[in-house]
PDB file of N, CA, C and O in Angstrom:
ATOM      1  N   UNK A   1      60.621 -54.600 -18.840  1.00  0.00           N
ATOM      2  CA  UNK A   1      60.088 -55.901 -17.918  1.00  0.00           C
ATOM      3  C   UNK A   1      59.153 -55.936 -16.950  1.00  0.00           C
ATOM      4  O   UNK A   1      59.360 -55.058 -16.113  1.00  0.00           O
ATOM      5  N   UNK A   2      58.325 -56.517 -16.759  1.00  0.00           N
ATOM      6  CA  UNK A   2      57.086 -56.343 -15.638  1.00  0.00           C
ATOM      7  C   UNK A   2      57.403 -57.565 -14.655  1.00  0.00           C
ATOM      8  O   UNK A   2      57.780 -58.667 -15.053  1.00  0.00           O
ATOM      9  N   UNK A   3      57.149 -57.133 -12.984  1.00  0.00           N
ATOM     10  CA  UNK A   3      57.043 -58.450 -12.671  1.00  0.00           C
ATOM     11  C   UNK A   3      56.191 -57.978 -11.468  1.00  0.00           C
ATOM     12  O   UNK A   3      56.265 -56.827 -11.037  1.00  0.00           O
ATOM     13  N   UNK A   4      55.269 -59.055 -10.882  1.00  0.00           N
ATOM     14  CA  UNK A   4      54.681 -59.310  -9.827  1.00  0.00           C
ATOM     15  C   UNK A   4      55.151 -59.040  -8.121  1.00  0.00           C
ATOM     16  O   UNK A   4      56.195 -59.655  -7.903  1.00  0.00           O
ATOM     17  N   UNK A   5      54.825 -58.552  -7.320  1.00  0.00           N
ATOM     18  CA  UNK A   5      56.022 -57.890  -6.186  1.00  0.00           C
ATOM     19  C   UNK A   5      55.076 -59.185  -5.102  1.00  0.00           C
ATOM     20  O   UNK A   5      55.500 -59.484  -3.985  1.00  0.00           O
ATOM     21  N   UNK A   6      53.993 -59.712  -5.603  1.00  0.00           N
ATOM     22  CA  UNK A   6      53.409 -60.879  -4.348  1.00  0.00           C
ATOM     23  C   UNK A   6      53.989 -61.900  -4.623  1.00  0.00           C
ATOM     24  O   UNK A   6      54.075 -62.354  -5.765  1.00  0.00           O
ATOM     25  N   UNK A   7      54.582 -62.523  -3.366  1.00  0.00           N
ATOM     26  CA  UNK A   7      55.002 -63.604  -3.013  1.00  0.00           C
ATOM     27  C   UNK A   7      54.165 -64.528  -2.907  1.00  0.00           C
ATOM     28  O   UNK A   7      54.084 -65.514  -3.639  1.00  0.00           O
ATOM     29  N   UNK A   8      53.354 -64.208  -1.797  1.00  0.00           N
ATOM     30  CA  UNK A   8      52.326 -65.432  -1.308  1.00  0.00           C
ATOM     31  C   UNK A   8      50.737 -65.080  -1.847  1.00  0.00           C
ATOM     32  O   UNK A   8      49.960 -66.024  -1.995  1.00  0.00           O
ATOM     33  N   UNK A   9      50.410 -64.056  -2.056  1.00  0.00           N
ATOM     34  CA  UNK A   9      48.873 -63.912  -2.568  1.00  0.00           C
ATOM     35  C   UNK A   9      49.201 -62.716  -3.594  1.00  0.00           C
ATOM     36  O   UNK A   9      50.377 -62.464  -3.854  1.00  0.00           O
ATOM     37  N   UNK A  10      48.314 -62.096  -4.085  1.00  0.00           N
ATOM     38  CA  UNK A  10      47.858 -61.244  -5.368  1.00  0.00           C
ATOM     39  C   UNK A  10      47.200 -60.334  -4.863  1.00  0.00           C
ATOM     40  O   UNK A  10      46.812 -59.434  -5.608  1.00  0.00           O
ATOM     41  N   UNK A  11      46.850 -60.291  -3.320  1.00  0.00           N
ATOM     42  CA  UNK A  11      45.917 -59.210  -2.931  1.00  0.00           C
ATOM     43  C   UNK A  11      46.871 -58.701  -1.491  1.00  0.00           C
ATOM     44  O   UNK A  11      47.782 -59.238  -0.860  1.00  0.00           O
ATOM     45  N   UNK A  12      46.177 -57.466  -1.374  1.00  0.00           N
ATOM     46  CA  UNK A  12      46.681 -56.601  -0.075  1.00  0.00           C
ATOM     47  C   UNK A  12      45.630 -55.944   0.471  1.00  0.00           C
ATOM     48  O   UNK A  12      44.713 -55.717  -0.319  1.00  0.00           O
ATOM     49  N   UNK A  13      45.500 -55.602   1.492  1.00  0.00           N
ATOM     50  CA  UNK A  13      44.360 -54.934   2.392  1.00  0.00           C
ATOM     51  C   UNK A  13      44.985 -52.964   1.777  1.00  0.00           C
ATOM     52  O   UNK A  13      46.011 -52.292   1.666  1.00  0.00           O
ATOM     53  N   UNK A  14      43.522 -52.878   1.570  1.00  0.00           N
ATOM     54  CA  UNK A  14      43.206 -51.202   1.121  1.00  0.00           C
ATOM     55  C   UNK A  14      42.504 -50.751   1.915  1.00  0.00           C
ATOM     56  O   UNK A  14      42.047 -51.508   2.773  1.00  0.00           O
ATOM     57  N   UNK A  15      42.150 -49.304   1.921  1.00  0.00           N
ATOM     58  CA  UNK A  15      41.228 -48.434   2.417  1.00  0.00           C
ATOM     59  C   UNK A  15      40.759 -47.749   1.602  1.00  0.00           C
ATOM     60  O   UNK A  15      41.447 -46.792   1.249  1.00  0.00           O
ATOM     61  N   UNK A  16      38.865 -48.015   0.706  1.00  0.00           N
ATOM     62  CA  UNK A  16      38.840 -47.701  -0.819  1.00  0.00           C
ATOM     63  C   UNK A  16      37.337 -47.030  -0.551  1.00  0.00           C
ATOM     64  O   UNK A  16      36.358 -47.621  -0.096  1.00  0.00           O
ATOM     65  N   UNK A  17      37.398 -46.016  -0.847  1.00  0.00           N
ATOM     66  CA  UNK A  17      36.349 -44.879  -1.125  1.00  0.00           C
ATOM     67  C   UNK A  17      35.315 -45.148  -2.490  1.00  0.00           C
ATOM     68  O   UNK A  17      35.608 -44.879  -3.654  1.00  0.00           O
ATOM     69  N   UNK A  18      33.849 -45.838  -1.938  1.00  0.00           N
ATOM     70  CA  UNK A  18      33.443 -46.040  -3.560  1.00  0.00           C
ATOM     71  C   UNK A  18      32.181 -45.142  -3.943  1.00  0.00           C
ATOM     72  O   UNK A  18      31.362 -45.414  -4.821  1.00  0.00           O
ATOM     73  N   UNK A  19      32.181 -44.115  -3.186  1.00  0.00           N
ATOM     74  CA  UNK A  19      31.288 -42.635  -4.388  1.00  0.00           C
ATOM     75  C   UNK A  19      30.105 -42.640  -3.036  1.00  0.00           C
ATOM     76  O   UNK A  19      29.116 -41.957  -3.304  1.00  0.00           O
ATOM     77  N   UNK A  20      30.079 -43.184  -1.900  1.00  0.00           N
ATOM     78  CA  UNK A  20      29.118 -42.653  -1.291  1.00  0.00           C
ATOM     79  C   UNK A  20      29.882 -42.025   0.490  1.00  0.00           C
ATOM     80  O   UNK A  20      30.643 -42.582   1.281  1.00  0.00           O
ATOM     81  N   UNK A  21      29.245 -40.741   0.502  1.00  0.00           N
ATOM     82  CA  UNK A  21      29.651 -39.825   1.727  1.00  0.00           C
ATOM     83  C   UNK A  21      29.479 -40.483   2.869  1.00  0.00           C
ATOM     84  O   UNK A  21      28.475 -41.115   3.196  1.00  0.00           O
ATOM     85  N   UNK A  22      30.228 -40.370   3.331  1.00  0.00           N
ATOM     86  CA  UNK A  22      30.478 -41.063   4.921  1.00  0.00           C
ATOM     87  C   UNK A  22      31.010 -42.190   4.982  1.00  0.00           C
ATOM     88  O   UNK A  22      31.157 -42.748   6.070  1.00  0.00           O
ATOM     89  N   UNK A  23      31.491 -42.868   3.568  1.00  0.00           N
ATOM     90  CA  UNK A  23      31.773 -44.345   3.895  1.00  0.00           C
ATOM     91  C   UNK A  23      32.630 -44.862   3.346  1.00  0.00           C
ATOM     92  O   UNK A  23      32.886 -44.612   2.168  1.00  0.00           O
ATOM     93  N   UNK A  24      33.193 -45.587   3.958  1.00  0.00           N
ATOM     94  CA  UNK A  24      34.878 -46.117   3.662  1.00  0.00           C
ATOM     95  C   UNK A  24      34.920 -47.933   3.984  1.00  0.00           C
ATOM     96  O   UNK A  24      34.244 -48.398   4.902  1.00  0.00           O
ATOM     97  N   UNK A  25      35.444 -48.465   3.454  1.00  0.00           N
ATOM     98  CA  UNK A  25      35.777 -49.906   3.744  1.00  0.00           C
ATOM     99  C   UNK A  25      37.014 -50.395   3.594  1.00  0.00           C
ATOM    100  O   UNK A  25      37.835 -50.046   2.746  1.00  0.00           O
ATOM    101  N   UNK A  26      37.139 -51.202   4.421  1.00  0.00           N
ATOM    102  CA  UNK A  26      38.834 -51.671   4.457  1.00  0.00           C
ATOM    103  C   UNK A  26      38.576 -53.188   3.637  1.00  0.00           C
ATOM    104  O   UNK A  26      37.735 -53.986   4.051  1.00  0.00           O
ATOM    105  N   UNK A  27      39.361 -53.433   2.514  1.00  0.00           N
ATOM    106  CA  UNK A  27      38.827 -54.987   1.525  1.00  0.00           C
ATOM    107  C   UNK A  27      40.300 -54.861   0.842  1.00  0.00           C
ATOM    108  O   UNK A  27      41.203 -54.050   0.632  1.00  0.00           O
ATOM    109  N   UNK A  28      39.928 -56.204   0.642  1.00  0.00           N
ATOM    110  CA  UNK A  28      41.719 -56.715  -0.378  1.00  0.00           C
ATOM    111  C   UNK A  28      41.477 -56.252  -1.339  1.00  0.00           C
ATOM    112  O   UNK A  28      40.287 -56.125  -1.628  1.00  0.00           O
ATOM    113  N   UNK A  29      42.530 -55.786  -2.279  1.00  0.00           N
ATOM    114  CA  UNK A  29      42.449 -55.103  -3.459  1.00  0.00           C
ATOM    115  C   UNK A  29      44.096 -55.656  -3.778  1.00  0.00           C
ATOM    116  O   UNK A  29      44.974 -55.872  -2.943  1.00  0.00           O
ATOM    117  N   UNK A  30      44.178 -55.814  -5.460  1.00  0.00           N
ATOM    118  CA  UNK A  30      44.694 -55.977  -6.282  1.00  0.00           C
ATOM    119  C   UNK A  30      46.158 -55.593  -5.558  1.00  0.00           C
ATOM    120  O   UNK A  30      46.067 -54.659  -4.761  1.00  0.00           O
ATOM    121  N   UNK A  31      47.646 -56.241  -5.735  1.00  0.00           N
ATOM    122  CA  UNK A  31      48.932 -55.820  -5.292  1.00  0.00           C
ATOM    123  C   UNK A  31      49.284 -55.337  -6.495  1.00  0.00           C
ATOM    124  O   UNK A  31      48.632 -55.839  -7.410  1.00  0.00           O
ATOM    125  N   UNK A  32      50.298 -54.329  -6.907  1.00  0.00           N
ATOM    126  CA  UNK A  32      50.577 -53.685  -7.783  1.00  0.00           C
ATOM    127  C   UNK A  32      51.572 -54.296  -8.562  1.00  0.00           C
ATOM    128  O   UNK A  32      52.218 -55.235  -8.095  1.00  0.00           O
ATOM    129  N   UNK A  33      51.756 -53.897  -9.623  1.00  0.00           N
ATOM    130  CA  UNK A  33      52.538 -54.670 -10.852  1.00  0.00           C
ATOM    131  C   UNK A  33      53.422 -53.249 -11.281  1.00  0.00           C
ATOM    132  O   UNK A  33      52.998 -52.100 -11.404  1.00  0.00           O
ATOM    133  N   UNK A  34      54.885 -53.812 -11.468  1.00  0.00           N
ATOM    134  CA  UNK A  34      55.933 -52.709 -11.855  1.00  0.00           C
ATOM    135  C   UNK A  34      55.882 -53.122 -13.541  1.00  0.00           C
ATOM    136  O   UNK A  34      56.061 -54.276 -13.928  1.00  0.00           O
ATOM    137  N   UNK A  35      55.628 -52.059 -14.384  1.00  0.00           N
ATOM    138  CA  UNK A  35      55.671 -52.302 -15.940  1.00  0.00           C
ATOM    139  C   UNK A  35      57.269 -51.821 -16.442  1.00  0.00           C
ATOM    140  O   UNK A  35      57.966 -52.348 -17.309  1.00  0.00           O
ATOM    141  N   UNK A  36      57.556 -50.704 -15.627  1.00  0.00           N
ATOM    142  CA  UNK A  36      58.934 -50.582 -16.266  1.00  0.00           C
ATOM    143  C   UNK A  36      59.846 -50.416 -14.852  1.00  0.00           C
ATOM    144  O   UNK A  36      59.480 -50.445 -13.677  1.00  0.00           O
ATOM    145  N   UNK A  37      61.432 -50.196 -15.559  1.00  0.00           N
ATOM    146  CA  UNK A  37      62.251 -49.792 -14.517  1.00  0.00           C
ATOM    147  C   UNK A  37      62.447 -48.457 -13.886  1.00  0.00           C
ATOM    148  O   UNK A  37      63.387 -48.365 -13.097  1.00  0.00           O
ATOM    149  N   UNK A  38      61.491 -47.096 -14.174  1.00  0.00           N
ATOM    150  CA  UNK A  38      61.146 -46.138 -13.466  1.00  0.00           C
ATOM    151  C   UNK A  38      60.511 -46.002 -12.490  1.00  0.00           C
ATOM    152  O   UNK A  38      60.627 -45.049 -11.719  1.00  0.00           O
ATOM    153  N   UNK A  39      59.445 -47.287 -12.323  1.00  0.00           N
ATOM    154  CA  UNK A  39      58.540 -47.422 -11.380  1.00  0.00           C
ATOM    155  C   UNK A  39      59.397 -48.095  -9.900  1.00  0.00           C
ATOM    156  O   UNK A  39      60.401 -48.806  -9.936  1.00  0.00           O
ATOM    157  N   UNK A  40      58.796 -47.712  -8.884  1.00  0.00           N
ATOM    158  CA  UNK A  40      59.337 -48.493  -7.303  1.00  0.00           C
ATOM    159  C   UNK A  40      57.821 -48.937  -6.597  1.00  0.00           C
ATOM    160  O   UNK A  40      56.737 -48.360  -6.512  1.00  0.00           O
ATOM    161  N   UNK A  41      58.177 -49.852  -6.285  1.00  0.00           N
ATOM    162  CA  UNK A  41      56.649 -50.405  -5.659  1.00  0.00           C
ATOM    163  C   UNK A  41      57.284 -49.926  -3.788  1.00  0.00           C
ATOM    164  O   UNK A  41      58.383 -50.162  -3.284  1.00  0.00           O
ATOM    165  N   UNK A  42      55.989 -49.165  -3.143  1.00  0.00           N
ATOM    166  CA  UNK A  42      56.643 -49.473  -1.697  1.00  0.00           C
ATOM    167  C   UNK A  42      55.428 -50.090  -0.729  1.00  0.00           C
ATOM    168  O   UNK A  42      54.314 -49.589  -0.574  1.00  0.00           O
ATOM    169  N   UNK A  43      55.972 -51.381  -0.088  1.00  0.00           N
ATOM    170  CA  UNK A  43      54.982 -51.566   0.682  1.00  0.00           C
ATOM    171  C   UNK A  43      54.791 -50.835   2.398  1.00  0.00           C
ATOM    172  O   UNK A  43      55.527 -50.963   3.377  1.00  0.00           O
ATOM    173  N   UNK A  44      53.767 -50.222   2.267  1.00  0.00           N
ATOM    174  CA  UNK A  44      53.085 -49.535   3.467  1.00  0.00           C
ATOM    175  C   UNK A  44      53.100 -49.718   4.572  1.00  0.00           C
ATOM    176  O   UNK A  44      52.214 -50.458   4.999  1.00  0.00           O
ATOM    177  N   UNK A  45      54.011 -49.194   5.472  1.00  0.00           N
ATOM    178  CA  UNK A  45      53.820 -49.563   6.736  1.00  0.00           C
ATOM    179  C   UNK A  45      53.068 -48.990   7.718  1.00  0.00           C
ATOM    180  O   UNK A  45      52.693 -49.542   8.753  1.00  0.00           O
ATOM    181  N   UNK A  46      52.797 -47.562   7.275  1.00  0.00           N
ATOM    182  CA  UNK A  46      51.799 -46.599   8.088  1.00  0.00           C
ATOM    183  C   UNK A  46      51.501 -45.647   6.742  1.00  0.00           C
ATOM    184  O   UNK A  46      52.177 -45.266   5.786  1.00  0.00           O
ATOM    185  N   UNK A  47      49.827 -45.437   7.282  1.00  0.00           N
ATOM    186  CA  UNK A  47      49.367 -44.185   6.404  1.00  0.00           C
ATOM    187  C   UNK A  47      48.543 -43.560   7.337  1.00  0.00           C
ATOM    188  O   UNK A  47      48.312 -43.858   8.509  1.00  0.00           O
ATOM    189  N   UNK A  48      48.106 -42.584   6.592  1.00  0.00           N
ATOM    190  CA  UNK A  48      47.814 -41.198   7.319  1.00  0.00           C
ATOM    191  C   UNK A  48      46.138 -40.868   6.575  1.00  0.00           C
ATOM    192  O   UNK A  48      46.034 -40.940   5.351  1.00  0.00           O
ATOM    193  N   UNK A  49      45.063 -40.560   7.330  1.00  0.00           N
ATOM    194  CA  UNK A  49      44.637 -39.414   5.801  1.00  0.00           C
ATOM    195  C   UNK A  49      44.983 -37.766   6.612  1.00  0.00           C
ATOM    196  O   UNK A  49      45.347 -37.337   7.707  1.00  0.00           O
ATOM    197  N   UNK A  50      44.766 -37.483   5.863  1.00  0.00           N
ATOM    198  CA  UNK A  50      44.381 -35.758   6.014  1.00  0.00           C
ATOM    199  C   UNK A  50      43.653 -35.027   5.465  1.00  0.00           C
ATOM    200  O   UNK A  50      43.021 -35.712   4.661  1.00  0.00           O
ATOM    201  N   UNK A  51      43.271 -33.755   5.396  1.00  0.00           N
ATOM    202  CA  UNK A  51      41.971 -32.888   5.073  1.00  0.00           C
ATOM    203  C   UNK A  51      41.748 -33.340   3.741  1.00  0.00           C
ATOM    204  O   UNK A  51      40.548 -33.544   3.559  1.00  0.00           O
ATOM    205  N   UNK A  52      42.571 -33.613   2.573  1.00  0.00           N
ATOM    206  CA  UNK A  52      42.298 -33.839   1.508  1.00  0.00           C
ATOM    207  C   UNK A  52      41.235 -35.004   1.518  1.00  0.00           C
ATOM    208  O   UNK A  52      40.067 -34.953   1.132  1.00  0.00           O
ATOM    209  N   UNK A  53      42.019 -36.200   2.125  1.00  0.00           N
ATOM    210  CA  UNK A  53      40.848 -37.407   2.408  1.00  0.00           C
ATOM    211  C   UNK A  53      39.765 -37.122   3.165  1.00  0.00           C
ATOM    212  O   UNK A  53      38.826 -37.907   3.030  1.00  0.00           O
ATOM    213  N   UNK A  54      39.618 -36.205   3.939  1.00  0.00           N
ATOM    214  CA  UNK A  54      38.514 -35.829   4.459  1.00  0.00           C
ATOM    215  C   UNK A  54      37.547 -35.171   3.637  1.00  0.00           C
ATOM    216  O   UNK A  54      36.366 -35.482   3.788  1.00  0.00           O
ATOM    217  N   UNK A  55      37.925 -34.148   2.634  1.00  0.00           N
ATOM    218  CA  UNK A  55      36.927 -33.774   1.651  1.00  0.00           C
ATOM    219  C   UNK A  55      36.503 -35.042   0.439  1.00  0.00           C
ATOM    220  O   UNK A  55      35.572 -34.781  -0.323  1.00  0.00           O
ATOM    221  N   UNK A  56      37.061 -36.093   0.338  1.00  0.00           N
ATOM    222  CA  UNK A  56      36.468 -36.887   0.002  1.00  0.00           C
ATOM    223  C   UNK A  56      35.643 -37.728   0.435  1.00  0.00           C
ATOM    224  O   UNK A  56      34.635 -37.974  -0.227  1.00  0.00           O
ATOM    225  N   UNK A  57      35.864 -38.296   1.525  1.00  0.00           N
ATOM    226  CA  UNK A  57      35.206 -38.975   2.723  1.00  0.00           C
ATOM    227  C   UNK A  57      33.814 -38.138   2.907  1.00  0.00           C
ATOM    228  O   UNK A  57      32.748 -38.750   2.853  1.00  0.00           O
ATOM    229  N   UNK A  58      33.839 -36.955   3.088  1.00  0.00           N
ATOM    230  CA  UNK A  58      32.037 -35.643   2.914  1.00  0.00           C
ATOM    231  C   UNK A  58      31.726 -36.046   1.861  1.00  0.00           C
ATOM    232  O   UNK A  58      30.565 -36.423   1.701  1.00  0.00           O
ATOM    233  N   UNK A  59      32.493 -36.091   0.990  1.00  0.00           N
ATOM    234  CA  UNK A  59      31.679 -36.193  -0.711  1.00  0.00           C
ATOM    235  C   UNK A  59      31.942 -34.777  -1.647  1.00  0.00           C
ATOM    236  O   UNK A  59      31.200 -34.505  -2.592  1.00  0.00           O
ATOM    237  N   UNK A  60      32.958 -34.024  -1.300  1.00  0.00           N
ATOM    238  CA  UNK A  60      32.958 -32.795  -1.540  1.00  0.00           C
ATOM    239  C   UNK A  60      34.027 -32.991  -2.866  1.00  0.00           C
ATOM    240  O   UNK A  60      34.106 -32.209  -3.813  1.00  0.00           O
ATOM    241  N   UNK A  61      34.647 -33.961  -2.723  1.00  0.00           N
ATOM    242  CA  UNK A  61      36.070 -33.789  -4.094  1.00  0.00           C
ATOM    243  C   UNK A  61      35.959 -35.690  -4.157  1.00  0.00           C
ATOM    244  O   UNK A  61      35.699 -36.621  -3.395  1.00  0.00           O
ATOM    245  N   UNK A  62      36.332 -35.471  -5.541  1.00  0.00           N
ATOM    246  CA  UNK A  62      37.056 -37.154  -5.371  1.00  0.00           C
ATOM    247  C   UNK A  62      36.904 -37.240  -7.523  1.00  0.00           C
ATOM    248  O   UNK A  62      36.367 -36.569  -8.405  1.00  0.00           O
ATOM    249  N   UNK A  63      37.544 -38.182  -7.453  1.00  0.00           N
ATOM    250  CA  UNK A  63      37.377 -38.644  -9.199  1.00  0.00           C
ATOM    251  C   UNK A  63      36.519 -39.555  -9.504  1.00  0.00           C
ATOM    252  O   UNK A  63      35.417 -39.181  -9.103  1.00  0.00           O
ATOM    253  N   UNK A  64      36.438 -40.911 -10.185  1.00  0.00           N
ATOM    254  CA  UNK A  64      35.615 -41.563 -10.570  1.00  0.00           C
ATOM    255  C   UNK A  64      36.337 -43.144  -9.654  1.00  0.00           C
ATOM    256  O   UNK A  64      37.322 -43.877  -9.747  1.00  0.00           O
ATOM    257  N   UNK A  65      34.973 -42.991  -8.714  1.00  0.00           N
ATOM    258  CA  UNK A  65      35.429 -43.841  -7.738  1.00  0.00           C
ATOM    259  C   UNK A  65      35.489 -45.619  -8.384  1.00  0.00           C
ATOM    260  O   UNK A  65      35.060 -45.788  -9.525  1.00  0.00           O
ATOM    261  N   UNK A  66      35.896 -46.552  -7.791  1.00  0.00           N
ATOM    262  CA  UNK A  66      36.450 -46.299  -6.637  1.00  0.00           C
ATOM    263  C   UNK A  66      37.758 -45.807  -6.000  1.00  0.00           C
ATOM    264  O   UNK A  66      38.571 -45.856  -6.922  1.00  0.00           O
ATOM    265  N   UNK A  67      38.359 -45.373  -4.935  1.00  0.00           N
ATOM    266  CA  UNK A  67      39.537 -44.630  -4.858  1.00  0.00           C
ATOM    267  C   UNK A  67      40.024 -44.990  -3.461  1.00  0.00           C
ATOM    268  O   UNK A  67      39.519 -45.041  -2.340  1.00  0.00           O
ATOM    269  N   UNK A  68      41.174 -45.210  -3.980  1.00  0.00           N
ATOM    270  CA  UNK A  68      42.324 -45.635  -2.690  1.00  0.00           C
ATOM    271  C   UNK A  68      42.621 -44.357  -1.770  1.00  0.00           C
ATOM    272  O   UNK A  68      43.052 -43.283  -2.188  1.00  0.00           O
ATOM    273  N   UNK A  69      42.285 -44.698  -0.318  1.00  0.00           N
ATOM    274  CA  UNK A  69      42.740 -43.861   0.158  1.00  0.00           C
ATOM    275  C   UNK A  69      44.053 -43.555   1.036  1.00  0.00           C
ATOM    276  O   UNK A  69      44.959 -44.330   0.730  1.00  0.00           O
ATOM    277  N   UNK A  70      44.400 -42.658   2.023  1.00  0.00           N
ATOM    278  CA  UNK A  70      45.284 -42.411   2.364  1.00  0.00           C
ATOM    279  C   UNK A  70      46.822 -42.597   1.760  1.00  0.00           C
ATOM    280  O   UNK A  70      47.634 -43.516   1.873  1.00  0.00           O
ATOM    281  N   UNK A  71      46.862 -41.406   1.114  1.00  0.00           N
ATOM    282  CA  UNK A  71      48.017 -41.040   0.351  1.00  0.00           C
ATOM    283  C   UNK A  71      49.203 -40.611   1.431  1.00  0.00           C
ATOM    284  O   UNK A  71      50.199 -40.961   0.797  1.00  0.00           O
ATOM    285  N   UNK A  72      49.600 -40.169   2.438  1.00  0.00           N
ATOM    286  CA  UNK A  72      50.695 -39.877   3.272  1.00  0.00           C
ATOM    287  C   UNK A  72      50.799 -41.192   4.017  1.00  0.00           C
ATOM    288  O   UNK A  72      50.023 -41.674   4.843  1.00  0.00           O
ATOM    289  N   UNK A  73      52.176 -41.757   3.430  1.00  0.00           N
ATOM    290  CA  UNK A  73      52.471 -43.534   3.713  1.00  0.00           C
ATOM    291  C   UNK A  73      53.790 -42.887   3.989  1.00  0.00           C
ATOM    292  O   UNK A  73      54.249 -41.771   3.747  1.00  0.00           O
ATOM    293  N   UNK A  74      54.385 -44.294   4.761  1.00  0.00           N
ATOM    294  CA  UNK A  74      55.691 -44.592   4.931  1.00  0.00           C
ATOM    295  C   UNK A  74      55.742 -45.857   4.704  1.00  0.00           C
ATOM    296  O   UNK A  74      54.752 -46.497   5.058  1.00  0.00           O
ATOM    297  N   UNK A  75      56.941 -46.645   4.022  1.00  0.00           N
ATOM    298  CA  UNK A  75      56.955 -47.895   4.007  1.00  0.00           C
ATOM    299  C   UNK A  75      58.534 -48.238   3.588  1.00  0.00           C
ATOM    300  O   UNK A  75      59.392 -47.375   3.774  1.00  0.00           O
ATOM    301  N   UNK A  76      58.850 -49.421   3.065  1.00  0.00           N
ATOM    302  CA  UNK A  76      59.958 -50.057   2.417  1.00  0.00           C
ATOM    303  C   UNK A  76      59.259 -50.004   0.940  1.00  0.00           C
ATOM    304  O   UNK A  76      58.156 -50.261   0.458  1.00  0.00           O
ATOM    305  N   UNK A  77      60.698 -49.462   0.437  1.00  0.00           N
ATOM    306  CA  UNK A  77      60.623 -49.735  -1.046  1.00  0.00           C
ATOM    307  C   UNK A  77      61.374 -50.650  -2.110  1.00  0.00           C
ATOM    308  O   UNK A  77      62.579 -50.518  -1.894  1.00  0.00           O
ATOM    309  N   UNK A  78      61.213 -51.299  -2.897  1.00  0.00           N
ATOM    310  CA  UNK A  78      62.235 -52.073  -3.507  1.00  0.00           C
ATOM    311  C   UNK A  78      62.291 -51.418  -5.304  1.00  0.00           C
ATOM    312  O   UNK A  78      61.432 -51.460  -6.184  1.00  0.00           O
ATOM    313  N   UNK A  79      63.304 -51.004  -5.299  1.00  0.00           N
ATOM    314  CA  UNK A  79      63.229 -49.977  -6.671  1.00  0.00           C
ATOM    315  C   UNK A  79      63.692 -51.325  -7.684  1.00  0.00           C
ATOM    316  O   UNK A  79      63.571 -51.260  -8.907  1.00  0.00           O
ATOM    317  N   UNK A  80      64.113 -52.269  -7.137  1.00  0.00           N
ATOM    318  CA  UNK A  80      64.036 -53.683  -8.421  1.00  0.00           C
ATOM    319  C   UNK A  80      63.894 -54.784  -7.473  1.00  0.00           C
ATOM    320  O   UNK A  80      63.957 -54.825  -6.245  1.00  0.00           O
ATOM    321  N   UNK A  81      63.604 -56.011  -8.723  1.00  0.00           N
ATOM    322  CA  UNK A  81      63.519 -57.110  -8.543  1.00  0.00           C
ATOM    323  C   UNK A  81      64.654 -58.133  -7.398  1.00  0.00           C
ATOM    324  O   UNK A  81      64.531 -59.168  -6.743  1.00  0.00           O
ATOM    325  N   UNK A  82      65.609 -57.246  -7.624  1.00  0.00           N
ATOM    326  CA  UNK A  82      67.292 -58.038  -6.730  1.00  0.00           C
ATOM    327  C   UNK A  82      67.407 -56.945  -6.060  1.00  0.00           C
ATOM    328  O   UNK A  82      68.555 -57.066  -5.633  1.00  0.00           O
ATOM    329  N   UNK A  83      67.112 -56.188  -5.757  1.00  0.00           N
ATOM    330  CA  UNK A  83      67.420 -54.974  -4.852  1.00  0.00           C
ATOM    331  C   UNK A  83      66.806 -55.202  -3.344  1.00  0.00           C
ATOM    332  O   UNK A  83      65.765 -55.857  -3.290  1.00  0.00           O
ATOM    333  N   UNK A  84      67.379 -54.706  -2.096  1.00  0.00           N
ATOM    334  CA  UNK A  84      66.826 -55.023  -0.854  1.00  0.00           C
ATOM    335  C   UNK A  84      65.817 -53.939  -0.449  1.00  0.00           C
ATOM    336  O   UNK A  84      65.945 -52.861  -1.031  1.00  0.00           O
ATOM    337  N   UNK A  85      64.774 -54.062   0.512  1.00  0.00           N
ATOM    338  CA  UNK A  85      63.940 -52.998   0.334  1.00  0.00           C
ATOM    339  C   UNK A  85      64.717 -51.925   1.522  1.00  0.00           C
ATOM    340  O   UNK A  85      65.446 -52.260   2.455  1.00  0.00           O
ATOM    341  N   UNK A  86      64.407 -50.950   1.239  1.00  0.00           N
ATOM    342  CA  UNK A  86      64.851 -49.328   1.402  1.00  0.00           C
ATOM    343  C   UNK A  86      63.393 -48.309   2.148  1.00  0.00           C
ATOM    344  O   UNK A  86      62.303 -48.051   1.638  1.00  0.00           O
ATOM    345  N   UNK A  87      63.891 -47.967   3.356  1.00  0.00           N
ATOM    346  CA  UNK A  87      62.967 -46.896   3.620  1.00  0.00           C
ATOM    347  C   UNK A  87      62.656 -46.204   3.227  1.00  0.00           C
ATOM    348  O   UNK A  87      63.597 -45.462   2.944  1.00  0.00           O
ATOM    349  N   UNK A  88      61.394 -45.666   2.811  1.00  0.00           N
ATOM    350  CA  UNK A  88      60.969 -44.473   2.017  1.00  0.00           C
ATOM    351  C   UNK A  88      59.443 -43.882   2.637  1.00  0.00           C
ATOM    352  O   UNK A  88      58.531 -44.354   3.315  1.00  0.00           O
ATOM    353  N   UNK A  89      59.713 -42.725   2.057  1.00  0.00           N
ATOM    354  CA  UNK A  89      58.150 -41.803   2.585  1.00  0.00           C
ATOM    355  C   UNK A  89      57.449 -40.766   1.428  1.00  0.00           C
ATOM    356  O   UNK A  89      56.430 -40.134   1.704  1.00  0.00           O
TER     357      UNK A  89
END
């Protein structure tokens, strides 16, 4: 069973690296869709960049762009459609 966590819109704000060194953009990106019972969606309230992100930002490493930045996050998780939001990091 899959469900989309979007209530009011199907997008969210995210920092994206498109493969150009020293250039990132904040833009609307699609909200995630839960595809199985083993997945959890986290509503990120705070995210940080670290040394790994700086390597990508400088163009030293990375995969196929676009690349979402800020993998160190804290927020509220919703393990299932009917469960309450829980603090996660």
